[in-house]
N, C-alpha and C positions, 0 to 999 in steps of 0.2 A: 966489899962491894955492896952496892945498893941492890936490894931486891926490888925489882919493879913489879908493882901490882897493877893489874888491869886485865882486860879481856884480850884474848888472842883473836886473830882474824877468823879462825874457824868457829870460835864460840859466838862471835857476832853474826856470822852467816847462819848458823843454826838458829839463833834467836830470831833473826829476820824471817827465816823460813817458817818457823812455828807461828810467829805473829801473822805472817801473810796468809797462812793456811787457815787460821782462825778468822781472819777478816774476810776471806773468800766464803767461808761457811756462813758468816753473818750476813754478807751481801746477798747470798742466795736465799737465805731465810727472809730478808727484808724485801726482796723482789717478789717472792711468793706471797708474803703478807700483804703487800700493796695490791697484787692481783686479786687476792681473796676479798680485800676491802672494796675494790671496785665492783666485783661481782655481787657482793652483798648489798652494796648501796644501790646498784641497778635493780636488783631483785626487790628491795624495799620500795623504791619509787614505782616500779611496775605493779607491785601488789597494791599500793595505795591508789594508783590510778584505776585499777580494776575494781577495788572496793568502792570508789567514788561512783563509777558507772553502775555498779550493782545497786547502790543506794538510790541512784536516780530511777532505776527500773522498779525498785521496791516502793518508791514513793508515788508511782503512777496509780491512778484510779483504775478500776476494772475496765471502764470504757476506753481510757487512754491506752491501756495494755492491749485491748482488742485492736485499736488503731495501729499500734506498733506491730502487732502480729500480722496484720493485713498488708504490711508494707511489701513492696515488690521484691526485695531481696530475700525476705523470709518465705514468700509465696513460692519462689523457685528453689527453695532449699539451700540457698547460698549463705554467705557470711555477710553481715551488715557492718558498716563502719559506725562508730559512735556518733557521728554527726547526724545520723538518722533521728535519734531521739530529740536532740536539740532543735533540729530543723522541723521535724514533724509536729512537735507539740509546743515548742517555745518560740518558733520563728527565728531562732538564732542561727548564725552560720559558723559559730566557733566550733572547730573540730580538731582532731588530731592531725598530724602527729604531734608529739610532745617532746620538749627538750629534756635534758638531764635533770632539770629542776621540777619537771612535771607541769610546765606551763605550755599552753598551745603555741605552736610555731606558725607564723604566717609566711608563705612562700618558702617552704622547707625543702627545696630541691637539692641544695648542697649541704645540708646539715648532717652531722653524724650523731650516732647514738640516739636515734629517735625512738620513741615509744608509740605503738599503735594499739588502739583499743578496738576489738572486734566483738561481735555478738553473734552467737548461734542460737537457734530456737528449735526445740522439739516438742511434740505433743506427748502426752503420757502414753497414748496408743503406740506411737512410733518407738518410744524408748523401751516399752515392755513387750512390743510385738503382740498386742492384744487389740480387740475391737471394742471401742466404747462409743456410745452414741454421743453426738456433739453437744447435746443439751444436758448431759449428766455431769456430776461433779468431776469425774475423771476425764470427761471429754472437754471440760473447760480449763483443765490444768495445763499450764505451759512451763517448760523447763528452759531457762536461758543459761547459756554459758558465756560469761563475760571473760574475754581473753585479752591480756595485754602481751604484745609481742615486741621484742627489741633485738637488735643484732648482737651476735657474740662479739667478744673483744677482738678476735682475730680478723673479723670482717665488718668494721664499723659502718661502711657505706651501704650495706644491703638494706633494701626497703622490705620490712616485714609487714606489709599491709594486707597480706592474705595468709592463709594457713598452708603448711606443707614445706616451708623453706627449711633446709637442713642447717643453715647457719644462723638460726634465730632461736632465742629463748622464749618460753611461753609461761605465763602464770594464768591459771583459770580459777574463776570464782563462780559457783553455781547459784542461780536464783530461781525459785519456784513461785509462780504467780497464777492467780485465777483471772480469767478474762470474763467480761460480762457476756451473758447469753445474747444470742441474736434476737432483736425485737420481733 
């Protein structure tokens, strides 16, 4: 009689089970890697947008920095949008939010994954809870926090145009500048 060589049905089923278990593990790893790549890419874009705005603030003269500090939103202790610098000093109306490539979006009501740049300002006296005369070096020191905010992947349609949202990611870049003394 011929001896038939081959796989039995049980052996084939066990091989398929082992293969499918390995593929499931690979697919789970692949999904997690894609998610991590998305988060890293979003963080890199946000960081570069924050650094660009920080460099804009760094390039201001002490007189222009004083004009910026006297803006209405800083005077009330609020958060300013990045359009303030462009509009106040350059006459430009280009502002955030930004798309996933870091380019300004016009009419961005229905876009997802938008990046918003915000600016907070404190005086040295406010930060250290000390009292310094306004015409001293410490009195002329201003601390800006440039913040880029964008929604988390779970809720891409949330607008992160102010601080305090739980579903937003934040990147902060500090900038310290002197302002010109009052004439």
